[in-house]
C-alpha positions, -999 to 999 in steps of 0.1 A, spaced: -873 -35 1 -836 -52 -12 -839 -80 11 -831 -113 -12 -809 -94 -32 -769 -110 -24 -751 -76 -35 -776 -52 -11 -765 -74 15 -734 -72 19 -732 -34 1 -752 -35 35 -728 -55 62 -702 -36 48 -711 -3 59 -717 -16 95 -683 -32 94 -668 2 83 -686 17 106 -670 -4 136 -639 -2 124 -644 41 123 -658 33 159 -624 12 169 -600 39 154 -620 75 173 -617 51 207 -580 45 198 -572 81 188 -589 97 218 -568 68 238 -533 84 221 -545 117 230 -552 109 265 -517 91 270 -500 124 250 -512 148 272 -502 128 305 -467 121 292 -467 164 282 -474 170 318 -450 142 329 -429 162 307 -436 197 322 -436 185 362 -405 170 351 -390 198 339 -397 220 365 -384 203 394 -349 197 372 -345 232 368 -359 236 408 -328 216 411 -353 185 426 -337 153 413 -359 129 434 -386 138 405 -369 124 376 -365 88 376 -402 83 382 -405 106 356 -384 86 331 -402 56 342 -437 71 334 -428 85 300 -421 54 291 -450 36 297 -473 61 280 -447 55 251 -453 17 250 -484 30 258 -483 48 227 -461 24 207 -494 -8 217 -521 15 198 -504 20 169 -496 -12 163 -526 -20 176 -551 -1 148 -516 -16 125 -520 -53 128 -566 -44 126 -565 -30 98 -537 -61 81 -562 -81 94 -591 -67 73 -580 -62 44 -569 -99 39 
């Protein structure tokens, strides 16, 4: 039913394409959530060590937080660029 109708095929293809896009967006959102939780844990650990007057953890925590920021930036940029590619 509707196999030979090009309008029906394009509608199915559009739904399949949107389903794929939403799957990618959900996966990126899960990765972003993981990265942000990791960054929060780094902040909490470094703050606890700083308040205990241990300064050795500050530089590694800052580097780790910077890496988390770059990963989050890359993930958001990936979604933005993917959105721009599909809208053309």
